[in-house]
C-alpha positions in Angstrom: -29.3 -49.2 20.5 -31.0 -45.9 21.2 -29.1 -43.0 22.7 -30.4 -41.9 26.1 -32.8 -39.0 26.0 -30.6 -36.9 28.2 -27.7 -37.2 25.7 -30.0 -36.3 22.8 -31.2 -33.2 24.8 -27.6 -32.2 25.5 -26.6 -32.4 21.8 -29.7 -30.3 20.9 -28.7 -27.7 23.4 -25.1 -27.6 22.0 -26.4 -27.2 18.4 -28.8 -24.4 19.4 -26.1 -22.7 21.4 -23.7 -22.9 18.5 -26.4 -21.4 16.1 -27.3 -18.6 18.5 -23.6 -17.7 19.0 -23.0 -17.6 15.3 -26.1 -15.5 14.7 -25.3 -13.1 17.5 -25.2 -9.5 16.1 -22.0 -7.6 16.8 -21.6 -4.0 17.8 -20.5 -1.7 15.0 -17.9 -1.2 13.8 -16.2 -4.6 13.6 -12.4 -4.5 13.3 -10.0 -7.2 12.2 -6.2 -6.6 12.7 -2.9 -8.3 12.7 0.6 -8.5 11.1 1.3 -8.9 7.4 4.1 -8.1 4.9 6.4 -7.0 7.8 3.8 -4.4 8.8 0.1 -4.5 9.9 -3.4 -4.8 8.5 -6.5 -3.3 10.0 -10.0 -3.8 8.4 -12.9 -1.9 9.9 -16.5 -2.7 8.8 -19.5 -0.5 9.7 -22.1 -2.9 8.1 -24.3 -4.9 10.4 -22.7 -8.3 11.0 -23.3 -11.4 13.0 -20.4 -13.2 14.7 -20.6 -16.0 12.0 -20.5 -13.5 9.2 -17.5 -11.6 10.8 -15.6 -14.9 11.3 -16.1 -15.8 7.6 -15.1 -12.4 6.4 -11.9 -12.4 8.5 -10.9 -15.8 7.1 -11.5 -14.5 3.5 -9.4 -11.4 4.2 -6.5 -13.4 5.5 -6.8 -15.7 2.5 -6.6 -12.8 0.1 -3.5 -11.4 1.9 -1.8 -14.7 1.9 -2.4 -15.1 -1.9 -0.8 -11.7 -2.5 2.2 -12.6 -0.3 2.7 -16.0 -2.0 2.6 -14.3 -5.4 4.6 -11.1 -4.8 6.9 -11.5 -1.8 10.7 -11.4 -2.2 11.0 -13.1 1.2 9.2 -16.3 0.1 11.7 -18.3 -2.0 9.2 -20.0 -4.2 6.8 -17.1 -4.7 5.7 -16.3 -8.2 7.8 -13.1 -8.2 10.9 -15.0 -7.1 10.4 -17.5 -9.9 10.6 -14.6 -12.3 13.7 -13.2 -10.6 15.4 -16.6 -10.6 14.5 -17.6 -14.2 17.2 -17.7 -16.9 17.5 -14.5 -18.8 15.3 -14.2 -21.9 13.2 -17.1 -20.8 9.4 -16.3 -20.7 7.8 -17.0 -17.3 4.0 -17.6 -16.9 2.3 -15.0 -14.7 -1.0 -14.7 -12.9 -3.5 -12.0 -13.9 -2.7 -10.2 -10.6 1.1 -10.2 -11.0 0.7 -9.1 -14.7 -1.5 -6.2 -13.5 0.9 -5.0 -10.9 3.9 -5.2 -13.3 1.9 -3.3 -16.0 1.0 -0.5 -13.4 4.7 -0.4 -12.5 5.8 -0.1 -16.1 3.3 2.7 -16.7 4.3 4.8 -13.7 8.0 4.2 -14.6 7.5 5.5 -18.1 5.3 8.5 -17.0 7.8 9.5 -14.3 10.9 9.1 -16.5 12.3 6.3 -14.3 11.7 7.9 -10.9 9.7 4.7 -10.1 11.4 1.5 -11.1 10.7 -2.0 -9.6 13.9 -3.4 -11.2 16.1 -1.7 -8.5 15.7 -4.5 -6.0 19.5 -5.0 -6.2 20.1 -1.4 -5.1 17.5 -1.6 -2.3 19.3 -4.7 -1.0 22.7 -3.1 -1.4 21.6 -0.2 0.8 20.4 -2.8 3.4 16.7 -2.0 3.0 15.8 -5.2 1.2 15.9 -9.0 1.6 19.7 -9.4 1.8 21.1 -9.6 5.3 23.5 -6.6 5.1 24.7 -4.2 7.8 23.2 -0.7 7.5 26.1 1.2 6.0 27.0 3.2 2.9 27.9 0.6 0.2 31.1 0.5 -1.7 31.0 2.9 -4.7 32.2 0.3 -7.3 29.5 -2.2 -6.2 26.9 0.6 -6.3 27.9 1.4 -9.9 27.7 -2.3 -10.9 24.2 -2.6 -9.6 23.0 0.7 -11.0 24.1 -0.3 -14.5 21.5 -3.2 -14.4 18.6 -1.0 -13.3 15.9 -0.2 -15.9 12.4 -1.4 -16.5 13.2 -2.0 -20.1 14.9 -5.1 -18.8 11.5 -6.6 -18.0 9.4 -7.5 -21.1 5.7 -8.0 -20.6 3.3 -10.1 -22.8 -0.1 -9.2 -21.3 -2.0 -11.3 -23.9 0.1 -14.4 -23.2 0.3 -13.7 -19.4 4.1 -14.0 -19.4 7.2 -11.9 -18.7 10.9 -12.2 -19.0 14.1 -10.5 -17.8 16.6 -9.4 -20.5 19.2 -8.3 -17.9 20.0 -9.7 -14.5 17.7 -7.3 -12.6 16.0 -8.1 -9.3 12.3 -7.1 -9.4 11.1 -5.8 -6.0 7.4 -4.8 -5.8 7.7 -3.1 -2.4 6.5 0.2 -3.9 3.2 -1.2 -5.3 2.3 -4.7 -4.0 1.0 -3.4 -0.7 -1.3 -1.1 -2.6 -2.4 -4.0 -4.8 -3.2 -6.0 -1.6 -5.5 -3.2 -0.4 -7.3 -3.3 -3.7 -7.7 -7.0 -3.5 -9.1 -6.9 0.0 -11.5 -4.2 -1.1 -12.6 -6.2 -4.1 -13.3 -9.2 -1.8 -15.4 -7.1 0.5 -17.3 -5.7 -2.4 -18.1 -9.2 -3.7 -19.3 -10.2 -0.2 -21.8 -7.3 -0.3 -20.0 -5.1 2.3 -20.8 -1.4 1.6 -19.1 0.5 4.5 -15.5 -0.3 5.3 -11.9 1.0 5.8 -9.0 -1.2 4.8 -5.6 -0.1 6.1 -2.4 -2.1 5.2 0.6 -0.4 6.8 -0.8 3.1 6.1 -2.1 2.4 2.6 -5.9 2.8 2.8 -9.1 2.5 0.9 -12.5 3.6 2.2 -16.1 2.8 1.1 -19.3 4.2 2.3 -19.6 5.7 5.8 -18.1 5.1 9.2 -21.4 5.3 11.1 -23.6 3.6 8.5 -25.4 1.3 11.0 -26.8 3.8 13.3 -27.0 7.0 11.2 -29.6 8.1 8.6 -28.6 9.5 5.3 -28.4 13.1 6.7 -26.2 12.0 9.5 -23.8 9.7 7.6 -20.2 10.6 8.2 -17.2 9.9 6.0 -14.2 8.0 7.2 -11.5 10.3 8.7 -7.9 9.7 7.8 -4.9 11.2 9.6 -1.9 12.4 7.6 1.2 12.2 9.8 3.5 15.0 10.6 7.1 14.1 9.6 8.3 13.3 13.1 11.0 10.7 13.8 10.1 10.0 17.4 6.3 9.7 17.4 3.2 9.4 15.3 1.1 12.5 15.3 -1.7 13.5 12.8 -0.9 16.8 11.1 -4.2 16.8 9.0 -7.4 14.8 9.2 -9.0 14.2 5.8 -12.7 13.1 5.4 -12.7 10.4 2.6 -15.1 7.9 1.1 -15.0 5.7 -2.0 -11.3 6.5 -2.6 -7.9 5.1 -1.7 -4.9 6.9 -0.2 -1.2 6.0 -0.1 1.6 7.9 1.6 5.3 7.7 1.0 7.7 9.3 3.5 11.4 9.4 4.5 11.0 9.9 8.3 10.4 6.3 9.5 12.8 3.9 7.7 16.4 5.2 7.5 19.8 5.0 9.0 22.5 7.6 9.8 26.2 7.4 9.3 28.7 10.2 10.2 25.9 12.6 10.8 24.2 12.0 7.4 20.8 10.5 7.1 20.1 7.8 4.4 16.4 7.2 3.6 15.0 3.9 2.5 13.6 5.6 -0.6 16.2 5.1 -3.3 16.4 7.1 -6.5 16.7 4.5 -9.2 18.3 7.1 -11.5 21.3 7.8 -9.2 21.2 4.6 -7.1 21.4 6.6 -3.9 18.8 7.5 -1.2 16.9 10.7 -1.8 18.3 13.8 -0.2 15.8 16.7 -0.9 13.4 18.5 1.4 10.2 16.6 0.6 9.2 14.7 3.7 6.1 12.9 2.6 3.6 12.6 -0.3 0.0 11.4 0.0 -1.8 10.5 -3.2 -5.6 9.8 -3.5 -6.7 7.6 -6.4 -9.4 5.1 -7.2 -6.8 2.3 -7.1 -4.4 1.9 -4.2 -1.8 0.2 -6.3 -1.7 3.2 -8.6 -1.7 5.5 -5.5 1.2 3.5 -4.0 3.3 3.6 -7.1 2.6 7.3 -7.7 3.5 8.3 -4.1 6.9 6.6 -4.4 7.6 8.2 -7.8 6.7 11.7 -6.5 8.7 11.1 -3.4 11.8 10.4 -5.5 11.2 13.4 -7.7 11.0 15.9 -4.8 8.5 18.7 -4.2 9.0 20.9 -7.4 9.4 18.2 -10.0 6.9 15.9 -8.2 4.2 18.6 -8.0 4.8 19.4 -11.7 4.2 15.8 -12.6 1.1 15.7 -10.3 -0.4 18.6 -12.2 0.5 17.0 -15.5 -1.2 13.7 -14.5 -4.1 15.4 -12.7 -3.2 13.6 -9.5 -4.8 14.4 -6.1 -1.6 15.1 -4.0 -0.7 16.5 -0.6 3.0 17.1 0.1 4.7 17.9 3.3 8.0 19.8 2.7 10.7 20.5 5.3 11.5 24.2 5.8 14.3 24.3 8.3 13.0 23.0 11.6 9.4 23.4 10.4 7.5 22.3 7.3 5.1 23.5 4.7 2.2 21.6 3.2 1.2 21.9 -0.5 -1.6 20.4 -2.5 -2.3 19.9 -6.2 -5.2 21.6 -8.1 -6.9 18.1 -8.4 -6.7 17.8 -4.6 -8.5 21.1 -4.2 -11.2 20.0 -6.7 -11.8 16.8 -4.6 -12.0 18.5 -1.2 -13.1 22.0 -2.1 -11.5 25.4 -1.5 -13.1 25.9 1.8 -11.8 22.7 3.3 -8.3 23.3 1.9 -8.3 26.8 3.4 -9.5 25.4 6.8 -6.6 22.9 6.8 -4.1 25.7 6.0 -2.9 24.0 2.8 -1.0 25.8 0.1 -2.1 25.2 -3.5 0.7 24.6 -6.1 
């Protein structure tokens, strides 16, 4: 039995309408955003895209973020990381390439910073009520603090990169909060690169990576503009850009103490814990921004330098040739300092325009 001609015509119209909608070019830039990792993601693409291409890219981005979450979250009971945390001591656990890479970066920064960065202090983070344990925000008992501090140390996690496996030799709790978000930024960027996207900005909770130009679609080579990134002033009550940096083909991560903290008896306790003392940092350094080809490395280095403070942190930044911008409290005001490598990247004229002090 043949379908009526009117029905065939209607189906053809629907197919054509679907094709035309999918092929419809979108205004530039195209932006995807939402919540992830207890924070937000925002991906801005300046390439020419159709609606169908944009839809496929958004699905791919979400798939990448979900893969990182399932692998490295401490809030997902059966994540790959939690399997390592819950495994019997001295028992080798298989790892994905991605988790091995993140643990290797963590180990390298831990060693280079003399323990200022250490992902085995998850127990301390939980004790101070900034982790996955449901605890009231209060200063923990000194004896319990000492007990957890004794376990901390990245030497308690042994890596076998060739065998893609790791094991814990002490009952440490590995928390990748200081590096996994940066790794997720790198993963999203790698996905966009594979898809042939040339001009984009990925932002996961303030960790960023930029490629190409922000006005690529309508500008010629002489008019192409870099992406512009705001570095926040260390204000508790509002978000306000202190500096705006032009960047392209680089990532940036910032660590600061002015967002996540609690106060008790007039004293402020930051979410940034010094793994060497087991206590929140208490120096004058308010924030550290690090530029690096890899956001995972930038993320880890920003945390390490934040723990060290302005003087020791800047000394390490010079030693490691890191591009660093620090904002340091000075009474009710603050000062900004940059490393020599930062000056090399942006130029003396731009540094002078921003009013930054070289250290």
